[in-house]
C-alpha positions in Angstrom: 9.7 -176.7 -261.9 11.9 -178.0 -264.7 11.3 -177.5 -268.4 9.7 -180.9 -269.0 7.3 -180.4 -266.1 6.4 -176.9 -267.4 5.4 -178.5 -270.7 3.3 -181.1 -268.9 1.6 -178.5 -266.8 0.8 -176.6 -270.0 -0.7 -179.7 -271.5 -3.0 -180.2 -268.6 -4.1 -176.5 -268.8 -4.9 -176.9 -272.5 -7.3 -179.7 -271.7 -8.9 -177.7 -268.9 -10.8 -175.9 -271.7 -12.9 -179.0 -271.7 -15.6 -179.6 -269.1 -15.1 -181.7 -266.0 -17.1 -184.9 -266.4 -18.9 -185.8 -263.2 -18.8 -189.6 -263.7 -15.1 -189.8 -264.3 -12.4 -190.9 -261.8 -8.6 -190.7 -262.4 -6.5 -193.2 -260.4 -2.8 -193.0 -259.7 -0.7 -195.7 -257.9 3.0 -195.3 -257.2 3.7 -193.3 -260.4 2.2 -195.9 -262.7 3.5 -199.0 -261.0 0.6 -201.4 -261.8 -3.0 -202.0 -260.6 -2.7 -202.3 -256.8 -2.9 -200.6 -253.4 -5.7 -198.4 -252.1 -6.7 -196.9 -255.5 -7.3 -200.4 -256.8 -9.8 -201.4 -254.1 -11.7 -198.1 -254.4 -11.8 -198.5 -258.2 -13.1 -202.0 -257.9 -15.9 -200.9 -255.6 -16.8 -198.0 -257.9 -17.0 -200.5 -260.8 -19.9 -202.3 -259.0 -22.1 -199.3 -259.5 -21.8 -199.2 -263.3 -21.8 -195.4 -262.9 -18.2 -194.4 -263.5 -15.7 -194.0 -266.2 -12.4 -194.9 -264.5 -8.9 -194.0 -265.9 -5.8 -195.8 -264.5 -2.4 -194.2 -265.0 0.4 -196.6 -266.0 4.0 -195.9 -266.7 5.4 -196.8 -270.1 7.2 -199.7 -268.5 4.0 -201.1 -267.2 1.8 -200.1 -270.2 0.8 -203.7 -271.1 -0.2 -204.8 -267.6 -3.7 -206.2 -267.5 -6.6 -204.1 -266.1 -10.1 -205.2 -265.2 -12.9 -204.6 -267.7 -14.3 -201.1 -267.2 -11.0 -199.5 -266.3 -9.2 -197.6 -269.1 -5.5 -197.3 -269.1 -3.8 -194.0 -269.7 -0.1 -194.0 -270.3 1.8 -191.4 -268.3 3.0 -188.5 -270.6 0.5 -189.1 -273.4 -2.2 -186.6 -274.4 -4.9 -189.0 -273.1 -3.2 -189.0 -269.7 -3.2 -185.1 -269.5 -6.8 -185.0 -270.7 -7.9 -187.5 -268.0 -6.2 -185.4 -265.3 -7.8 -182.2 -266.6 -11.4 -183.5 -267.0 -11.9 -186.2 -264.3 -14.2 -185.1 -261.4 -12.2 -187.1 -258.8 -8.5 -188.0 -258.5 -7.3 -190.8 -256.3 -3.6 -191.2 -255.4 -1.6 -193.1 -252.8 1.5 -191.0 -253.3 2.3 -187.3 -253.8 1.2 -186.2 -257.2 3.9 -184.6 -259.5 4.3 -180.8 -259.3 2.8 -180.3 -262.8 -0.6 -181.4 -261.6 -3.1 -178.5 -261.5 -6.5 -179.1 -260.0 -9.6 -177.1 -261.0 -12.1 -175.8 -258.4 -14.8 -178.3 -259.3 -12.4 -181.3 -259.1 -12.0 -183.4 -255.9 -8.8 -185.1 -254.8 -8.7 -188.1 -252.4 -5.2 -188.7 -251.0 -5.2 -192.3 -249.7 -1.5 -192.6 -248.9 0.0 -196.1 -249.0 0.1 -197.0 -245.4 -2.0 -196.4 -242.3 -0.3 -197.8 -239.3 3.1 -196.7 -240.4 6.4 -197.1 -238.6 8.7 -194.8 -240.7 8.5 -191.1 -240.1 7.2 -189.3 -243.2 6.6 -185.9 -244.9 7.0 -182.8 -242.7 8.2 -185.0 -239.8 11.4 -185.6 -241.9 11.5 -182.5 -244.0 15.3 -182.3 -243.8 15.6 -185.8 -245.3 13.5 -185.0 -248.4 14.8 -183.9 -251.8 14.0 -180.4 -253.1 11.9 -181.9 -255.9 9.9 -184.1 -253.6 9.2 -181.1 -251.3 7.9 -179.1 -254.3 5.6 -182.0 -255.2 4.5 -182.3 -251.5 3.7 -178.6 -251.2 1.8 -178.6 -254.5 -0.1 -181.8 -253.4 -0.9 -180.2 -250.0 -2.9 -177.4 -251.7 -5.1 -179.8 -253.7 -6.1 -182.5 -251.1 -9.8 -182.6 -250.3 -10.0 -185.8 -248.3 -7.7 -188.2 -246.5 -8.4 -191.6 -245.0 -7.4 -193.1 -241.7 -7.8 -196.4 -239.9 -6.1 -195.7 -236.6 -5.4 -193.0 -234.0 -1.8 -193.1 -235.1 -2.5 -192.2 -238.8 -5.0 -189.5 -237.9 -2.2 -187.8 -235.9 0.1 -188.3 -238.9 -2.4 -186.6 -241.2 -2.6 -183.6 -238.9 1.1 -183.3 -238.1 3.2 -185.0 -240.8 1.0 -183.8 -243.6 -0.1 -180.5 -241.9 -3.5 -181.4 -243.2 -6.5 -179.6 -241.6 -9.3 -180.9 -243.9 -11.7 -183.8 -243.6 -10.4 -187.2 -242.6 -12.6 -190.2 -243.3 -11.9 -192.5 -240.4 -13.0 -195.6 -242.2 -9.9 -197.8 -242.4 -7.5 -198.5 -245.2 -9.2 -199.7 -248.4 -6.4 -202.1 -249.4 -6.8 -203.8 -246.0 -10.5 -204.7 -246.7 -9.1 -207.5 -248.8 -7.0 -209.0 -246.0 -9.5 -208.5 -243.2 -12.3 -210.1 -245.1 -10.3 -212.6 -247.1 -10.9 -216.3 -247.1 -7.3 -217.1 -246.1 -7.5 -220.7 -247.3 -8.9 -219.6 -250.7 -6.3 -216.8 -251.0 -3.5 -219.3 -250.3 -4.8 -221.7 -252.9 -5.0 -218.9 -255.5 -1.5 -217.6 -254.8 0.0 -221.1 -254.9 -1.8 -221.6 -258.3 -0.7 -218.2 -259.6 2.9 -218.8 -258.7 3.2 -222.5 -259.2 3.9 -223.2 -255.5 3.7 -226.9 -254.4 5.0 -226.4 -250.9 2.6 -226.4 -247.9 3.4 -223.1 -246.3 4.5 -219.6 -247.4 7.1 -217.3 -245.9 6.8 -213.8 -247.3 9.8 -211.4 -247.0 8.9 -207.7 -247.7 11.6 -205.2 -246.5 11.5 -201.4 -247.1 14.1 -199.3 -248.8 17.1 -197.3 -247.5 19.0 -194.4 -249.0 22.1 -195.5 -247.0 23.4 -198.9 -247.8 26.6 -198.8 -245.7 25.4 -201.9 -244.0 23.7 -204.9 -245.6 20.1 -204.6 -244.3 18.9 -207.6 -246.4 21.4 -210.1 -245.1 18.8 -212.3 -243.3 19.6 -216.0 -244.1 16.3 -217.1 -245.4 17.6 -220.5 -246.2 18.4 -221.1 -242.5 15.0 -219.7 -241.4 13.2 -221.9 -243.9 15.1 -225.0 -242.8 14.3 -224.3 -239.2 10.6 -223.8 -240.1 10.5 -227.1 -242.0 12.2 -228.9 -239.1 9.9 -227.5 -236.4 6.5 -227.6 -238.3 7.0 -230.8 -240.3 5.8 -229.0 -243.4 7.5 -227.7 -246.6 7.9 -224.0 -247.0 8.3 -221.6 -250.0 9.9 -218.2 -249.7 8.4 -215.3 -251.5 10.2 -211.9 -251.7 8.7 -208.5 -252.6 11.1 -205.5 -252.6 10.1 -201.9 -252.2 10.0 -200.1 -255.6 12.9 -197.8 -254.4 15.2 -200.7 -253.3 18.5 -200.6 -255.1 19.7 -203.8 -256.9 16.3 -205.4 -256.0 17.0 -209.1 -255.4 20.7 -209.1 -256.0 21.6 -209.4 -252.3 18.7 -211.7 -251.1 20.3 -214.6 -249.2 18.1 -217.4 -250.4 18.9 -220.2 -252.9 15.3 -220.9 -253.9 12.6 -218.1 -253.8 10.0 -216.5 -255.9 10.0 -212.7 -256.6 6.6 -211.2 -256.5 7.6 -207.7 -257.4 5.3 -207.9 -260.4 2.5 -209.9 -258.8 -0.6 -207.9 -259.2 -2.2 -208.4 -255.8 0.1 -207.7 -252.8 -2.7 -207.9 -250.3 -3.7 -211.4 -251.5 -0.1 -212.5 -251.0 -0.2 -211.2 -247.4 -3.5 -212.9 -246.8 -2.0 -216.1 -248.2 1.3 -216.2 -246.3 1.8 -218.1 -243.0 4.6 -215.8 -241.8 5.6 -212.3 -242.9 9.1 -210.9 -242.2 9.8 -207.2 -242.7 11.7 -204.4 -241.1 10.2 -200.9 -241.1 7.4 -201.3 -243.6 3.7 -200.7 -242.9 3.1 -204.3 -244.3 3.9 -205.3 -240.7 0.5 -203.9 -239.7 -1.3 -205.1 -242.8 -0.3 -208.7 -241.9 -1.3 -208.1 -238.3 -4.8 -207.1 -239.6 -4.8 -210.4 -241.4 -3.9 -212.2 -238.1 -0.7 -213.4 -239.6 2.5 -214.3 -237.6 4.8 -211.3 -238.1 8.5 -211.2 -237.4 10.6 -208.0 -237.5 14.1 -208.3 -238.8 16.1 -205.1 -238.5 19.9 -205.2 -238.1 20.3 -201.5 -238.7 17.8 -199.8 -236.4 20.3 -197.3 -234.9 21.7 -196.3 -238.3 18.2 -196.1 -239.8 17.1 -193.7 -237.1 20.1 -191.6 -237.6 20.5 -191.5 -241.4 17.0 -192.4 -242.7 13.5 -191.4 -241.8 13.4 -192.2 -238.1 10.6 -194.2 -236.5 7.3 -193.3 -234.8 7.5 -196.4 -232.6 10.3 -198.2 -230.8 10.6 -201.6 -232.4 10.5 -203.1 -228.9 7.1 -201.5 -228.3 5.5 -203.1 -231.3 3.3 -206.2 -230.9 5.8 -208.3 -232.9 9.0 -210.3 -232.0 12.0 -208.3 -233.0 15.3 -209.7 -234.2 18.8 -208.4 -235.2 20.2 -211.6 -236.6 19.2 -214.7 -238.5 20.5 -216.8 -235.5 18.0 -215.1 -233.2 15.1 -215.9 -235.5 16.2 -219.6 -235.8 16.5 -219.8 -232.0 13.1 -218.4 -231.6 11.6 -220.9 -234.0 13.6 -223.8 -232.4 12.3 -222.9 -229.0 8.7 -223.2 -230.2 7.8 -219.6 -229.6 6.0 -218.9 -232.9 2.7 -219.8 -231.2 3.1 -216.7 -229.0 4.0 -214.3 -231.8 0.4 -212.9 -231.9 -0.2 -212.6 -228.2 -0.1 -208.8 -228.2 -2.2 -207.9 -231.2 -5.5 -207.3 -229.4 -4.0 -204.8 -227.0 -2.3 -202.9 -229.8 -5.5 -202.6 -231.7 -7.2 -201.2 -228.6 -4.4 -198.7 -227.8 -4.3 -197.4 -231.4 -8.1 -197.5 -232.0 -7.5 -199.6 -235.1 -10.4 -199.9 -237.5 -10.9 -203.6 -238.3 -14.3 -203.4 -239.9 -13.1 -204.2 -243.5 -15.5 -201.9 -245.3 -13.4 -198.9 -246.2 -13.6 -199.4 -249.9 -17.4 -199.1 -249.9 -17.4 -196.2 -247.5 -15.0 -194.3 -249.8 -16.9 -195.3 -253.0 -20.1 -194.1 -251.5 -18.5 -190.8 -250.5 -17.2 -190.4 -254.1 -20.7 -191.1 -255.5 -22.1 -188.3 -253.4 -19.4 -185.9 -254.6 -20.0 -186.8 -258.2 -23.7 -187.2 -258.3 -24.9 -185.2 -255.2 -26.5 -188.4 -253.9 
């Protein structure tokens, strides 16, 4: 642990002289990267009870982002942030917590992770690919987890093997996916178009994951050609939206599209997925999120061999997924021109069955009820 983290750990310990407050929940999303993902939907469900004080951690960069009424912002690194960590009864995070976090015996930690049906290998399954600092965070986080969530046979296995987690797993589904399973898709589309000023009929959403090795150009998909083909074959106008992983280098610098909207700062990724007509990604778990929303999903990955060798590796072969898989823009255009989009979802039902995927859409309530029991012994 470095000097700065030692100071942060001491700050938390100083506030541990104060009592833990049973009605208080501390939420942490991607190291302060806005109000979104699994912690968001659990927090929104908790708000319905009017029983909780909810703290939301934000980075200094995102300090001014809006939060719903009833959720109090705490800026990472401030005394208020350390106090919230030390005195909240329940912690909720979708990533590994920093090494300086110290949990008390009467605190409860829900590790939701940020993907359920995941394609990329993670954690102990790729231990040799992780930095020393991340491994320290991971091992400290391991000791504190009281509950994990799963919505599929696949992720239950990941919890046991990749996390080496032997505790309780709530097999309720992924809270962030409640919003896309239950969403009124037409209403979501109308709202996203209003929010982003979109006048076109349909939405193409591009959401690739990150690499550490950029020796190839993994984002070289020609979105202009794909869009033109879609417009020609559907008779409708299309708008391209792009959301890049927080770890992607250079963000949108290399996106091959003359007219698109970045939604990196859009505050509701799941609504964007519910609103889109087609999603294109590579190795991201959003492939499966969009599948749950019954969206047409296309996999574009021109670097699979390199990714398997130099990056995290994959739990599934791309050819075994229930999505059409392409290595070039020309292949996608040909697929569209041959009128094959109508068959893109043919294998979803079988995949749900094979992986025992939870599609109930009530995970947020199940987790919120569980937290209520922890806090109030209901």
